[in-house]
C-alpha positions as CSV (number, residue, x, y, z in Angstrom):
1,M,-48.6,29.6,91.3
2,A,-50.2,30.9,88.1
3,P,-52.8,33.7,88.3
4,G,-56.3,32.4,88.7
5,K,-59.7,33.7,88.4
6,G,-59.5,35.2,91.9
7,D,-56.5,37.5,91.0
8,A,-58.0,38.5,87.8
9,T,-61.2,39.5,89.9
10,H,-59.1,41.2,92.4
11,R,-57.5,43.2,89.8
12,E,-60.7,44.2,88.1
13,I,-62.3,45.4,91.6
14,L,-59.0,47.9,92.1
15,R,-59.5,49.0,88.4
16,V,-63.1,49.8,88.7
17,A,-62.3,51.3,92.2
18,L,-59.8,53.6,91.1
19,A,-62.1,54.7,88.1
20,L,-64.8,55.3,90.9
21,A,-62.7,57.0,93.0
22,S,-61.5,59.1,90.0
23,E,-65.2,60.2,89.4
24,V,-66.4,60.6,93.2
25,G,-63.5,60.7,95.1
26,L,-62.4,57.9,97.0
27,S,-64.4,58.9,100.1
28,G,-67.5,58.6,97.5
29,V,-67.0,55.2,96.6
30,T,-69.3,52.9,98.3
31,V,-68.9,49.1,98.6
32,S,-72.5,48.8,97.2
33,M,-71.6,51.0,94.3
34,L,-68.5,49.1,93.6
35,A,-70.0,45.8,93.9
36,E,-72.6,46.8,91.7
37,R,-70.1,48.1,88.9
38,V,-68.1,44.8,89.2
39,G,-71.0,42.7,89.1
40,L,-70.5,41.1,92.4
41,S,-72.4,40.9,95.6
42,K,-70.9,42.9,98.6
43,S,-70.0,39.5,100.4
44,G,-68.5,38.5,96.8
45,L,-66.4,41.8,96.9
46,F,-65.2,41.2,101.0
47,S,-64.1,37.9,99.8
48,H,-61.3,39.5,97.9
49,F,-60.7,42.0,100.4
50,S,-61.1,42.0,104.3
51,S,-62.8,45.4,104.8
52,K,-63.5,48.8,103.0
53,E,-60.3,50.2,104.6
54,N,-58.3,47.1,103.3
55,L,-59.5,48.0,99.7
56,E,-58.6,51.8,100.2
57,V,-55.2,51.0,101.2
58,E,-54.7,48.9,98.2
59,I,-56.2,51.5,96.0
60,C,-53.8,54.4,97.7
61,L,-50.8,52.1,97.3
62,L,-51.7,51.4,93.5
63,Y,-52.4,55.2,92.9
64,T,-49.3,56.3,94.3
65,S,-47.1,53.5,92.8
66,P,-44.2,54.7,90.8
67,S,-45.0,53.2,87.4
68,P,-48.2,52.3,85.7
69,R,-47.3,48.6,85.4
70,D,-47.4,48.5,89.2
71,R,-51.1,49.5,89.2
72,T,-52.3,46.5,87.6
73,R,-51.0,44.1,90.0
């Protein structure tokens, strides 16, 4: 299946979350802060991630991935 708009939004959320985490630390990133920065409502954000914990796990996996290319998945 070709990547769609939802995939691009998912990647953008992760990109912004990583940037915010580098500014304030992962524990300092709030759902409200992230949603505002990405331009989504909190419910819009949660349509891409089932929970904040799920989002944090994906951020950690991307941050610790061996190659920068993997960080854009």
